[in-house]
GUBALO-29193 format. One record per residue: residue number from 0; x, y, z of N, C-alpha, C, CB in turn; residue in one letter. Coordinates in nm, 4 decimals. Glycine has a CB too. Layout:
N
  seq       npx       npy       npz      capx      capy      capz       cpx       cpy       cpz      cbpx      cbpy      cbpz  type
  NUM         X         Y         Z         X         Y         Z         X         Y         Z         X         Y         Z     a
...
END
This chain:
59
  seq       npx       npy       npz      capx      capy      capz       cpx       cpy       cpz      cbpx      cbpy      cbpz  type
    0   -5.9725  -15.3681    0.8741   -6.0033  -15.4282    0.7455   -6.1201  -15.5251    0.7573   -5.8808  -15.4997    0.6895     m
    1   -6.1196  -15.6018    0.8643   -6.2254  -15.7005    0.8819   -6.3612  -15.6331    0.9015   -6.1939  -15.7911    1.0008     q
    2   -6.3641  -15.5198    0.9710   -6.4894  -15.4481    0.9940   -6.5477  -15.3963    0.8628   -6.4672  -15.3317    1.0915     a
    3   -6.4618  -15.3531    0.7722   -6.5084  -15.3040    0.6431   -6.5734  -15.4165    0.5636   -6.3923  -15.2425    0.5636     i
    4   -6.5154  -15.5347    0.5689   -6.5705  -15.6498    0.4975   -6.7072  -15.6864    0.5547   -6.4744  -15.7706    0.5059     i
    5   -6.7194  -15.6879    0.6884   -6.8487  -15.7187    0.7500   -6.9533  -15.6126    0.7161   -6.8335  -15.7305    0.9020     y
    6   -6.9139  -15.4871    0.7182   -7.0075  -15.3802    0.6818   -7.0562  -15.3978    0.5391   -6.9417  -15.2426    0.6983     d
    7   -6.9636  -15.4265    0.4487   -6.9999  -15.4469    0.3089   -7.0945  -15.5659    0.2938   -6.8742  -15.4680    0.2236     f
    8   -7.0674  -15.6751    0.3635   -7.1543  -15.7923    0.3558   -7.2931  -15.7629    0.4122   -7.0915  -15.9094    0.4306     l
    9   -7.3010  -15.6886    0.5222   -7.4305  -15.6521    0.5790   -7.5100  -15.5639    0.4835   -7.4115  -15.5807    0.7125     f
   10   -7.4431  -15.4705    0.4193   -7.5117  -15.3813    0.3257   -7.5612  -15.4592    0.2052   -7.4188  -15.2674    0.2810     i
   11   -7.4789  -15.5461    0.1495   -7.5198  -15.6269    0.0339   -7.6362  -15.7184    0.0712   -7.4008  -15.7106   -0.0191     i
   12   -7.6298  -15.7806    0.1875   -7.7372  -15.8691    0.2320   -7.8669  -15.7913    0.2533   -7.6970  -15.9411    0.3612     t
   13   -7.8578  -15.6743    0.3131   -7.9787  -15.5962    0.3365   -8.0400  -15.5474    0.2050   -7.9477  -15.4772    0.4274     s
   14   -7.9577  -15.5132    0.1071   -8.0106  -15.4739   -0.0236   -8.0765  -15.5918   -0.0947   -7.8989  -15.4160   -0.1107     l
   15   -8.0176  -15.7109   -0.0821   -8.0777  -15.8309   -0.1406   -8.2148  -15.8572   -0.0792   -7.9857  -15.9531   -0.1203     f
   16   -8.2237  -15.8457    0.0521   -8.3512  -15.8669    0.1207   -8.4512  -15.7582    0.0810   -8.3311  -15.8682    0.2744     i
   17   -8.4031  -15.6350    0.0636   -8.4913  -15.5266    0.0209   -8.5525  -15.5562   -0.1149   -8.4151  -15.3946    0.0162     l
   18   -8.4725  -15.6073   -0.2079   -8.5260  -15.6395   -0.3403   -8.6294  -15.7521   -0.3322   -8.4120  -15.6793   -0.4355     f
   19   -8.6067  -15.8486   -0.2445   -8.7052  -15.9555   -0.2253   -8.8360  -15.8993   -0.1698   -8.6496  -16.0639   -0.1307     k
   20   -8.8249  -15.8079   -0.0739   -8.9443  -15.7494   -0.0123   -9.0183  -15.6605   -0.1125   -8.9060  -15.6680    0.1135     v
   21   -8.9454  -15.5878   -0.1952   -9.0103  -15.5067   -0.2983   -9.0859  -15.5972   -0.3953   -8.9060  -15.4205   -0.3744     i
   22   -9.0279  -15.7109   -0.4286   -9.0981  -15.8082   -0.5127   -9.2263  -15.8571   -0.4477   -9.0079  -15.9265   -0.5429     g
   23   -9.2216  -15.8821   -0.3175   -9.3414  -15.9242   -0.2460   -9.4448  -15.8125   -0.2428   -9.3062  -15.9677   -0.1037     y
   24   -9.4006  -15.6885   -0.2258   -9.4933  -15.5755   -0.2268   -9.5616  -15.5600   -0.3610   -9.4206  -15.4475   -0.1913     g
   25   -9.4868  -15.5789   -0.4687   -9.5461  -15.5729   -0.6032   -9.6449  -15.6873   -0.6229   -9.4361  -15.5784   -0.7118     i
   26   -9.6124  -15.8044   -0.5706   -9.7048  -15.9183   -0.5754   -9.8344  -15.8850   -0.5010   -9.6389  -16.0448   -0.5145     y
   27   -9.8226  -15.8236   -0.3841   -9.9415  -15.7850   -0.3067  -10.0279  -15.6888   -0.3869   -9.9008  -15.7205   -0.1722     e
   28   -9.9649  -15.5931   -0.4531  -10.0404  -15.4929   -0.5283  -10.1068  -15.5552   -0.6507   -9.9485  -15.3775   -0.5711     i
   29  -10.0325  -15.6335   -0.7267  -10.0835  -15.6863   -0.8540  -10.1782  -15.8044   -0.8367   -9.9683  -15.7278   -0.9417     k
   30  -10.1370  -15.9049   -0.7624  -10.2132  -16.0301   -0.7559  -10.3234  -16.0274   -0.6504  -10.1200  -16.1453   -0.7276     e
   31  -10.2935  -15.9728   -0.5334  -10.3901  -15.9759   -0.4237  -10.4790  -15.8508   -0.4208  -10.3170  -15.9901   -0.2910     m
   32  -10.4497  -15.7549   -0.5091  -10.5252  -15.6288   -0.5165  -10.5259  -15.5554   -0.3825  -10.6692  -15.6558   -0.5613     k
   33  -10.4130  -15.5610   -0.3119  -10.3989  -15.4969   -0.1816  -10.2970  -15.3845   -0.1937  -10.3561  -15.5997   -0.0722     n
   34  -10.3431  -15.2692   -0.2438  -10.2516  -15.1582   -0.2682  -10.1945  -15.1021   -0.1386  -10.3224  -15.0483   -0.3449     k
   35  -10.2778  -15.0878   -0.0378  -10.2313  -15.0299    0.0880  -10.1259  -15.1196    0.1523  -10.3493  -15.0083    0.1846     v
   36  -10.1494  -15.2487    0.1534  -10.0528  -15.3421    0.2116   -9.9218  -15.3445    0.1358  -10.1109  -15.4810    0.2158     g
   37   -9.9289  -15.3473    0.0039   -9.8077  -15.3496   -0.0776   -9.7247  -15.2237   -0.0628   -9.8433  -15.3692   -0.2218     g
   38   -9.7916  -15.1096   -0.0663   -9.7203  -14.9824   -0.0520   -9.6608  -14.9704    0.0876   -9.8144  -14.8636   -0.0801     i
   39   -9.7332  -15.0159    0.1890   -9.6831  -15.0100    0.3258   -9.5599  -15.0978    0.3428   -9.7918  -15.0524    0.4242     t
   40   -9.5641  -15.2178    0.2889   -9.4501  -15.3095    0.2988   -9.3280  -15.2503    0.2296   -9.4849  -15.4466    0.2374     v
   41   -9.3463  -15.1980    0.1106   -9.2341  -15.1407    0.0351   -9.1775  -15.0187    0.1074   -9.2788  -15.1019   -0.1076     i
   42   -9.2637  -14.9291    0.1539   -9.2184  -14.8076    0.2206   -9.1460  -14.8380    0.3511   -9.3359  -14.7158    0.2473     t
   43   -9.2060  -14.9217    0.4337   -9.1463  -14.9522    0.5633   -9.0120  -15.0225    0.5467   -9.2410  -15.0388    0.6463     f
   44   -9.0041  -15.1203    0.4569   -8.8781  -15.1929    0.4406   -8.7697  -15.1036    0.3804   -8.8991  -15.3163    0.3526     s
   45   -8.8064  -15.0140    0.2905   -8.7088  -14.9212    0.2329   -8.6533  -14.8280    0.3405   -8.7727  -14.8391    0.1191     t
   46   -8.7405  -14.7759    0.4254   -8.6940  -14.6891    0.5338   -8.6024  -14.7629    0.6306   -8.8129  -14.6315    0.6094     l
   47   -8.6373  -14.8855    0.6634   -8.5543  -14.9638    0.7548   -8.4155  -14.9865    0.6955   -8.6215  -15.0987    0.7865     v
   48   -8.4087  -15.0224    0.5695   -8.2789  -15.0479    0.5065   -8.1978  -14.9189    0.4951   -8.2981  -15.1110    0.3671     v
   49   -8.2626  -14.8088    0.4621   -8.1907  -14.6813    0.4524   -8.1319  -14.6430    0.5883   -8.2847  -14.5694    0.4011     i
   50   -8.2119  -14.6531    0.6949   -8.1615  -14.6189    0.8269   -8.0522  -14.7166    0.8720   -8.2762  -14.6175    0.9280     f
   51   -8.0654  -14.8434    0.8348   -7.9623  -14.9412    0.8687   -7.8298  -14.9055    0.8010   -8.0069  -15.0830    0.8275     f
   52   -7.8344  -14.8704    0.6741   -7.7127  -14.8362    0.6020   -7.6512  -14.7083    0.6596   -7.7421  -14.8193    0.4515     i
   53   -7.7349  -14.6118    0.6961   -7.6833  -14.4894    0.7583   -7.6134  -14.5212    0.8894   -7.7967  -14.3885    0.7822     i
   54   -7.6718  -14.6075    0.9697   -7.6098  -14.6434    1.0973   -7.4782  -14.7182    1.0763   -7.7057  -14.7289    1.1805     m
   55   -7.4711  -14.8040    0.9757   -7.3458  -14.8754    0.9457   -7.2385  -14.7754    0.9043   -7.3673  -14.9815    0.8336     i
   56   -7.2746  -14.6784    0.8213   -7.1766  -14.5806    0.7744   -7.1299  -14.4887    0.8873   -7.2357  -14.4975    0.6608     i
   57   -7.2209  -14.4488    0.9755   -7.1865  -14.3527    1.0804   -7.1213  -14.4150    1.2036   -7.3094  -14.2796    1.1224     l
   58   -7.1218  -14.5459    1.2146   -7.0681  -14.6072    1.3378   -6.9240  -14.5894    1.3523   -7.0976  -14.7506    1.3429     k
END
């Protein structure tokens, strides 16, 4: 039971951080006119969170 709670907390925390990073990526694209940097940040962080969630589920 305790492991399920920790897994859920890790997933919620990682999704919260993902939304913050997506916000930063949008800021990079809109305000700094850095499309490549913003898209790279959003893509890389999304992939990391997806693989993290897969590893949590498969463990």
